[in-house]
C-alpha positions in Angstrom: -22.8 33.5 -20.3 -20.3 34.5 -22.9 -19.4 32.8 -26.1 -15.8 32.1 -26.8 -14.4 34.6 -29.4 -12.4 31.9 -31.1 -15.4 29.6 -31.5 -17.4 32.6 -32.9 -14.8 33.3 -35.4 -14.7 29.6 -36.5 -18.4 29.5 -37.0 -18.3 32.7 -39.0 -15.5 31.5 -41.2 -17.2 28.1 -41.7 -20.5 29.6 -42.8 -18.9 32.3 -44.9 -16.7 29.8 -46.7 -19.5 27.4 -47.5 -22.4 29.8 -48.1 -20.5 32.8 -49.3 -22.5 35.0 -46.8 -21.1 38.3 -45.6 -19.9 38.9 -42.1 -22.9 41.2 -41.5 -25.4 38.5 -42.6 -23.8 35.9 -40.4 -23.6 38.1 -37.3 -27.3 39.0 -37.8 -28.1 35.3 -37.1 -29.1 34.3 -33.6 -26.6 32.1 -31.9 -28.7 28.9 -32.1 -29.4 29.6 -35.8 -25.7 30.0 -36.6 -25.0 26.8 -34.8 -27.7 25.0 -36.7 -26.1 26.2 -40.0 -22.7 25.0 -39.0 -24.1 21.6 -38.0 -25.9 21.2 -41.3 -22.9 22.3 -43.3 -20.9 19.6 -41.5 -23.5 17.0 -42.5 -23.4 18.1 -46.1 -19.6 18.2 -46.2 -19.4 14.7 -44.6 -22.0 13.3 -47.0 -20.1 14.7 -50.0 -16.8 13.3 -48.8 -18.4 9.9 -48.5 -19.8 10.1 -52.0 -16.5 11.3 -53.6 
């Protein structure tokens, strides 16, 4: 199974933007770990938007 390149780029940009991690650090993550980080970032962003 392949992973859509566009989706991969979105995940990389999302994590890099919010955590300021390098491309190398993000690509070193296993796919499921990277997905968990994107999900948790989304929770934090949604929560912060609700508090603002």
